[in-house]
PyMOL commands that place a pseudoatom at each C-alpha (Angstrom):
pseudoatom trace, name=CA, resn=MET, resi=1, chain=A, elem=C, hetatm=0, pos=[50.305, 131.602, 110.357]
pseudoatom trace, name=CA, resn=PHE, resi=2, chain=A, elem=C, hetatm=0, pos=[48.165, 131.664, 113.462]
pseudoatom trace, name=CA, resn=GLN, resi=3, chain=A, elem=C, hetatm=0, pos=[44.628, 130.423, 113.988]
pseudoatom trace, name=CA, resn=PRO, resi=4, chain=A, elem=C, hetatm=0, pos=[42.163, 132.815, 115.600]
pseudoatom trace, name=CA, resn=ASP, resi=5, chain=A, elem=C, hetatm=0, pos=[40.980, 131.787, 119.053]
pseudoatom trace, name=CA, resn=LEU, resi=6, chain=A, elem=C, hetatm=0, pos=[37.200, 131.681, 118.879]
pseudoatom trace, name=CA, resn=ARG, resi=7, chain=A, elem=C, hetatm=0, pos=[36.979, 131.644, 122.680]
pseudoatom trace, name=CA, resn=SER, resi=8, chain=A, elem=C, hetatm=0, pos=[39.091, 134.778, 123.106]
pseudoatom trace, name=CA, resn=ARG, resi=9, chain=A, elem=C, hetatm=0, pos=[37.532, 137.945, 124.446]
pseudoatom trace, name=CA, resn=LYS, resi=10, chain=A, elem=C, hetatm=0, pos=[39.253, 139.752, 121.576]
pseudoatom trace, name=CA, resn=SER, resi=11, chain=A, elem=C, hetatm=0, pos=[37.446, 139.860, 118.281]
pseudoatom trace, name=CA, resn=ILE, resi=12, chain=A, elem=C, hetatm=0, pos=[38.901, 137.914, 115.349]
pseudoatom trace, name=CA, resn=TYR, resi=13, chain=A, elem=C, hetatm=0, pos=[39.692, 141.218, 113.653]
pseudoatom trace, name=CA, resn=GLU, resi=14, chain=A, elem=C, hetatm=0, pos=[41.732, 142.384, 116.697]
pseudoatom trace, name=CA, resn=GLN, resi=15, chain=A, elem=C, hetatm=0, pos=[43.532, 139.039, 116.864]
pseudoatom trace, name=CA, resn=ILE, resi=16, chain=A, elem=C, hetatm=0, pos=[44.536, 139.364, 113.199]
pseudoatom trace, name=CA, resn=VAL, resi=17, chain=A, elem=C, hetatm=0, pos=[45.759, 142.938, 113.698]
pseudoatom trace, name=CA, resn=ASP, resi=18, chain=A, elem=C, hetatm=0, pos=[47.723, 141.974, 116.820]
pseudoatom trace, name=CA, resn=ASN, resi=19, chain=A, elem=C, hetatm=0, pos=[49.262, 138.905, 115.192]
pseudoatom trace, name=CA, resn=LEU, resi=20, chain=A, elem=C, hetatm=0, pos=[50.358, 140.690, 112.022]
pseudoatom trace, name=CA, resn=ARG, resi=21, chain=A, elem=C, hetatm=0, pos=[51.676, 143.664, 114.002]
pseudoatom trace, name=CA, resn=GLU, resi=22, chain=A, elem=C, hetatm=0, pos=[53.720, 141.283, 116.179]
pseudoatom trace, name=CA, resn=GLU, resi=23, chain=A, elem=C, hetatm=0, pos=[55.151, 139.552, 113.102]
pseudoatom trace, name=CA, resn=ILE, resi=24, chain=A, elem=C, hetatm=0, pos=[56.117, 142.921, 111.635]
pseudoatom trace, name=CA, resn=LEU, resi=25, chain=A, elem=C, hetatm=0, pos=[57.645, 144.276, 114.845]
pseudoatom trace, name=CA, resn=SER, resi=26, chain=A, elem=C, hetatm=0, pos=[59.562, 141.087, 115.567]
pseudoatom trace, name=CA, resn=GLY, resi=27, chain=A, elem=C, hetatm=0, pos=[61.074, 141.081, 112.084]
pseudoatom trace, name=CA, resn=VAL, resi=28, chain=A, elem=C, hetatm=0, pos=[59.355, 137.899, 110.919]
pseudoatom trace, name=CA, resn=MET, resi=29, chain=A, elem=C, hetatm=0, pos=[57.851, 140.012, 108.152]
pseudoatom trace, name=CA, resn=LYS, resi=30, chain=A, elem=C, hetatm=0, pos=[60.377, 142.303, 106.451]
pseudoatom trace, name=CA, resn=PRO, resi=31, chain=A, elem=C, hetatm=0, pos=[59.866, 145.805, 105.022]
pseudoatom trace, name=CA, resn=ASP, resi=32, chain=A, elem=C, hetatm=0, pos=[58.253, 145.751, 101.562]
pseudoatom trace, name=CA, resn=GLU, resi=33, chain=A, elem=C, hetatm=0, pos=[57.261, 142.088, 102.014]
pseudoatom trace, name=CA, resn=LYS, resi=34, chain=A, elem=C, hetatm=0, pos=[53.881, 141.397, 100.445]
pseudoatom trace, name=CA, resn=LEU, resi=35, chain=A, elem=C, hetatm=0, pos=[51.091, 140.250, 102.745]
pseudoatom trace, name=CA, resn=LEU, resi=36, chain=A, elem=C, hetatm=0, pos=[48.768, 137.510, 101.612]
pseudoatom trace, name=CA, resn=SER, resi=37, chain=A, elem=C, hetatm=0, pos=[45.818, 138.785, 99.630]
pseudoatom trace, name=CA, resn=VAL, resi=38, chain=A, elem=C, hetatm=0, pos=[42.581, 139.306, 101.518]
pseudoatom trace, name=CA, resn=ARG, resi=39, chain=A, elem=C, hetatm=0, pos=[41.100, 136.314, 99.725]
pseudoatom trace, name=CA, resn=GLU, resi=40, chain=A, elem=C, hetatm=0, pos=[44.095, 134.045, 100.463]
pseudoatom trace, name=CA, resn=LEU, resi=41, chain=A, elem=C, hetatm=0, pos=[44.249, 134.932, 104.159]
pseudoatom trace, name=CA, resn=SER, resi=42, chain=A, elem=C, hetatm=0, pos=[40.486, 134.661, 104.439]
pseudoatom trace, name=CA, resn=ARG, resi=43, chain=A, elem=C, hetatm=0, pos=[40.595, 131.149, 102.996]
pseudoatom trace, name=CA, resn=MET, resi=44, chain=A, elem=C, hetatm=0, pos=[43.565, 130.141, 105.172]
pseudoatom trace, name=CA, resn=LEU, resi=45, chain=A, elem=C, hetatm=0, pos=[41.987, 131.354, 108.433]
pseudoatom trace, name=CA, resn=THR, resi=46, chain=A, elem=C, hetatm=0, pos=[38.406, 130.473, 107.408]
pseudoatom trace, name=CA, resn=VAL, resi=47, chain=A, elem=C, hetatm=0, pos=[37.379, 134.039, 108.208]
pseudoatom trace, name=CA, resn=ASN, resi=48, chain=A, elem=C, hetatm=0, pos=[35.091, 136.384, 106.311]
pseudoatom trace, name=CA, resn=PRO, resi=49, chain=A, elem=C, hetatm=0, pos=[37.101, 138.475, 103.774]
pseudoatom trace, name=CA, resn=ASN, resi=50, chain=A, elem=C, hetatm=0, pos=[35.539, 141.645, 105.217]
pseudoatom trace, name=CA, resn=THR, resi=51, chain=A, elem=C, hetatm=0, pos=[37.223, 140.860, 108.545]
pseudoatom trace, name=CA, resn=ILE, resi=52, chain=A, elem=C, hetatm=0, pos=[40.622, 140.551, 106.841]
pseudoatom trace, name=CA, resn=GLN, resi=53, chain=A, elem=C, hetatm=0, pos=[40.024, 143.766, 104.877]
pseudoatom trace, name=CA, resn=LYS, resi=54, chain=A, elem=C, hetatm=0, pos=[39.131, 145.591, 108.093]
pseudoatom trace, name=CA, resn=ALA, resi=55, chain=A, elem=C, hetatm=0, pos=[42.330, 144.308, 109.763]
pseudoatom trace, name=CA, resn=TYR, resi=56, chain=A, elem=C, hetatm=0, pos=[44.461, 145.412, 106.796]
pseudoatom trace, name=CA, resn=ARG, resi=57, chain=A, elem=C, hetatm=0, pos=[42.846, 148.868, 106.864]
pseudoatom trace, name=CA, resn=GLU, resi=58, chain=A, elem=C, hetatm=0, pos=[43.583, 149.175, 110.574]
pseudoatom trace, name=CA, resn=LEU, resi=59, chain=A, elem=C, hetatm=0, pos=[47.219, 148.149, 110.056]
pseudoatom trace, name=CA, resn=GLU, resi=60, chain=A, elem=C, hetatm=0, pos=[47.457, 150.740, 107.296]
pseudoatom trace, name=CA, resn=ARG, resi=61, chain=A, elem=C, hetatm=0, pos=[45.938, 153.381, 109.583]
pseudoatom trace, name=CA, resn=GLN, resi=62, chain=A, elem=C, hetatm=0, pos=[48.575, 152.491, 112.174]
pseudoatom trace, name=CA, resn=ALA, resi=63, chain=A, elem=C, hetatm=0, pos=[51.280, 152.765, 109.442]
pseudoatom trace, name=CA, resn=TYR, resi=64, chain=A, elem=C, hetatm=0, pos=[52.447, 149.136, 109.686]
pseudoatom trace, name=CA, resn=VAL, resi=65, chain=A, elem=C, hetatm=0, pos=[51.499, 148.405, 106.074]
pseudoatom trace, name=CA, resn=TYR, resi=66, chain=A, elem=C, hetatm=0, pos=[50.806, 150.275, 102.862]
pseudoatom trace, name=CA, resn=THR, resi=67, chain=A, elem=C, hetatm=0, pos=[48.658, 149.349, 99.894]
pseudoatom trace, name=CA, resn=SER, resi=68, chain=A, elem=C, hetatm=0, pos=[49.626, 149.655, 96.253]
pseudoatom trace, name=CA, resn=PRO, resi=69, chain=A, elem=C, hetatm=0, pos=[46.488, 149.543, 94.114]
pseudoatom trace, name=CA, resn=GLY, resi=70, chain=A, elem=C, hetatm=0, pos=[46.546, 146.492, 91.883]
pseudoatom trace, name=CA, resn=LEU, resi=71, chain=A, elem=C, hetatm=0, pos=[49.659, 145.076, 93.566]
pseudoatom trace, name=CA, resn=GLY, resi=72, chain=A, elem=C, hetatm=0, pos=[48.604, 144.318, 97.120]
pseudoatom trace, name=CA, resn=THR, resi=73, chain=A, elem=C, hetatm=0, pos=[49.457, 145.207, 100.709]
pseudoatom trace, name=CA, resn=PHE, resi=74, chain=A, elem=C, hetatm=0, pos=[53.062, 145.426, 101.883]
pseudoatom trace, name=CA, resn=VAL, resi=75, chain=A, elem=C, hetatm=0, pos=[54.967, 145.854, 105.161]
pseudoatom trace, name=CA, resn=GLU, resi=76, chain=A, elem=C, hetatm=0, pos=[55.941, 149.484, 105.728]
pseudoatom trace, name=CA, resn=LYS, resi=77, chain=A, elem=C, hetatm=0, pos=[59.558, 150.436, 106.378]
pseudoatom trace, name=CA, resn=PRO, resi=78, chain=A, elem=C, hetatm=0, pos=[60.185, 151.234, 110.077]
pseudoatom trace, name=CA, resn=GLU, resi=79, chain=A, elem=C, hetatm=0, pos=[61.414, 154.750, 109.314]
pseudoatom trace, name=CA, resn=ALA, resi=80, chain=A, elem=C, hetatm=0, pos=[58.143, 155.506, 107.512]
pseudoatom trace, name=CA, resn=ARG, resi=81, chain=A, elem=C, hetatm=0, pos=[56.024, 154.516, 110.515]
pseudoatom trace, name=CA, resn=LYS, resi=82, chain=A, elem=C, hetatm=0, pos=[54.697, 157.471, 112.414]
pseudoatom trace, name=CA, resn=PRO, resi=83, chain=A, elem=C, hetatm=0, pos=[52.101, 156.162, 114.851]
pseudoatom trace, name=CA, resn=ASP, resi=84, chain=A, elem=C, hetatm=0, pos=[49.490, 158.710, 115.743]
pseudoatom trace, name=CA, resn=ALA, resi=85, chain=A, elem=C, hetatm=0, pos=[49.436, 160.279, 119.184]
pseudoatom trace, name=CA, resn=SER, resi=86, chain=A, elem=C, hetatm=0, pos=[46.401, 158.309, 120.325]
pseudoatom trace, name=CA, resn=LEU, resi=87, chain=A, elem=C, hetatm=0, pos=[48.102, 154.963, 119.610]
pseudoatom trace, name=CA, resn=ARG, resi=88, chain=A, elem=C, hetatm=0, pos=[51.226, 156.103, 121.430]
pseudoatom trace, name=CA, resn=ALA, resi=89, chain=A, elem=C, hetatm=0, pos=[49.146, 157.252, 124.414]
pseudoatom trace, name=CA, resn=GLU, resi=90, chain=A, elem=C, hetatm=0, pos=[47.292, 153.921, 124.427]
pseudoatom trace, name=CA, resn=ALA, resi=91, chain=A, elem=C, hetatm=0, pos=[50.570, 151.973, 124.408]
pseudoatom trace, name=CA, resn=MET, resi=92, chain=A, elem=C, hetatm=0, pos=[51.985, 154.123, 127.208]
pseudoatom trace, name=CA, resn=GLU, resi=93, chain=A, elem=C, hetatm=0, pos=[48.860, 153.524, 129.279]
pseudoatom trace, name=CA, resn=LEU, resi=94, chain=A, elem=C, hetatm=0, pos=[49.187, 149.751, 128.765]
pseudoatom trace, name=CA, resn=LEU, resi=95, chain=A, elem=C, hetatm=0, pos=[52.818, 149.922, 129.842]
pseudoatom trace, name=CA, resn=ARG, resi=96, chain=A, elem=C, hetatm=0, pos=[51.941, 152.031, 132.885]
pseudoatom trace, name=CA, resn=ARG, resi=97, chain=A, elem=C, hetatm=0, pos=[49.234, 149.540, 133.905]
pseudoatom trace, name=CA, resn=GLY, resi=98, chain=A, elem=C, hetatm=0, pos=[51.622, 146.638, 133.391]
pseudoatom trace, name=CA, resn=VAL, resi=99, chain=A, elem=C, hetatm=0, pos=[54.291, 148.211, 135.587]
pseudoatom trace, name=CA, resn=THR, resi=100, chain=A, elem=C, hetatm=0, pos=[51.672, 148.983, 138.247]
pseudoatom trace, name=CA, resn=ASP, resi=101, chain=A, elem=C, hetatm=0, pos=[50.475, 145.360, 138.159]
pseudoatom trace, name=CA, resn=LEU, resi=102, chain=A, elem=C, hetatm=0, pos=[54.039, 144.047, 138.479]
pseudoatom trace, name=CA, resn=ARG, resi=103, chain=A, elem=C, hetatm=0, pos=[54.627, 146.306, 141.484]
pseudoatom trace, name=CA, resn=TYR, resi=104, chain=A, elem=C, hetatm=0, pos=[51.376, 145.072, 143.017]
pseudoatom trace, name=CA, resn=LEU, resi=105, chain=A, elem=C, hetatm=0, pos=[52.639, 141.504, 142.520]
pseudoatom trace, name=CA, resn=GLY, resi=106, chain=A, elem=C, hetatm=0, pos=[55.705, 142.349, 144.585]
pseudoatom trace, name=CA, resn=MET, resi=107, chain=A, elem=C, hetatm=0, pos=[58.358, 142.981, 141.938]
pseudoatom trace, name=CA, resn=SER, resi=108, chain=A, elem=C, hetatm=0, pos=[61.013, 145.581, 142.692]
pseudoatom trace, name=CA, resn=THR, resi=109, chain=A, elem=C, hetatm=0, pos=[61.871, 148.419, 140.315]
pseudoatom trace, name=CA, resn=ASP, resi=110, chain=A, elem=C, hetatm=0, pos=[65.105, 146.636, 139.385]
pseudoatom trace, name=CA, resn=GLU, resi=111, chain=A, elem=C, hetatm=0, pos=[63.267, 143.390, 138.611]
pseudoatom trace, name=CA, resn=ILE, resi=112, chain=A, elem=C, hetatm=0, pos=[60.768, 145.297, 136.455]
pseudoatom trace, name=CA, resn=LYS, resi=113, chain=A, elem=C, hetatm=0, pos=[63.621, 146.995, 134.579]
pseudoatom trace, name=CA, resn=VAL, resi=114, chain=A, elem=C, hetatm=0, pos=[65.174, 143.590, 133.845]
pseudoatom trace, name=CA, resn=VAL, resi=115, chain=A, elem=C, hetatm=0, pos=[61.864, 142.322, 132.466]
pseudoatom trace, name=CA, resn=ILE, resi=116, chain=A, elem=C, hetatm=0, pos=[61.435, 145.425, 130.286]
pseudoatom trace, name=CA, resn=TYR, resi=117, chain=A, elem=C, hetatm=0, pos=[65.011, 145.223, 128.968]
pseudoatom trace, name=CA, resn=GLU, resi=118, chain=A, elem=C, hetatm=0, pos=[64.534, 141.533, 128.146]
pseudoatom trace, name=CA, resn=LEU, resi=119, chain=A, elem=C, hetatm=0, pos=[61.356, 142.354, 126.233]
pseudoatom trace, name=CA, resn=ILE, resi=120, chain=A, elem=C, hetatm=0, pos=[63.151, 145.099, 124.322]
pseudoatom trace, name=CA, resn=GLU, resi=121, chain=A, elem=C, hetatm=0, pos=[66.033, 142.792, 123.430]
pseudoatom trace, name=CA, resn=ARG, resi=122, chain=A, elem=C, hetatm=0, pos=[63.674, 140.017, 122.347]
pseudoatom trace, name=CA, resn=GLY, resi=123, chain=A, elem=C, hetatm=0, pos=[61.828, 142.463, 120.106]
pseudoatom trace, name=CA, resn=GLN, resi=124, chain=A, elem=C, hetatm=0, pos=[65.039, 143.520, 118.345]
pseudoatom trace, name=CA, resn=SER, resi=125, chain=A, elem=C, hetatm=0, pos=[66.140, 140.056, 117.295]
for i in range(1, 125): cmd.bond("trace and resi %d" % i, "trace and resi %d" % (i + 1))
show_as sticks, trace
zoom trace
């Protein structure tokens, strides 16, 4: 498990969301795997339980997890994930900005394609 960076410009809540999303997308956390309870993760990260609850709600809104009342929060199956249009647009904008930055730094289209393909391959393992 990660430790939040208190000096980061991102809030602790955003760091938790990003970290758990990365673990889910990279396959570290498998579909239907149970996440730690809010209380357990709160204790482990020494973070207010409300912050953990907010992160879990956001992950559920983004369809990365689902909650079963009385049982806990679980990783959603990939085929059940249907990110909303605003999240998709936000991700596309980040990608567009990243490609623009790489071009500004002098990378060719072919070099950028190699980087993107490597990132895709790394994300599938």
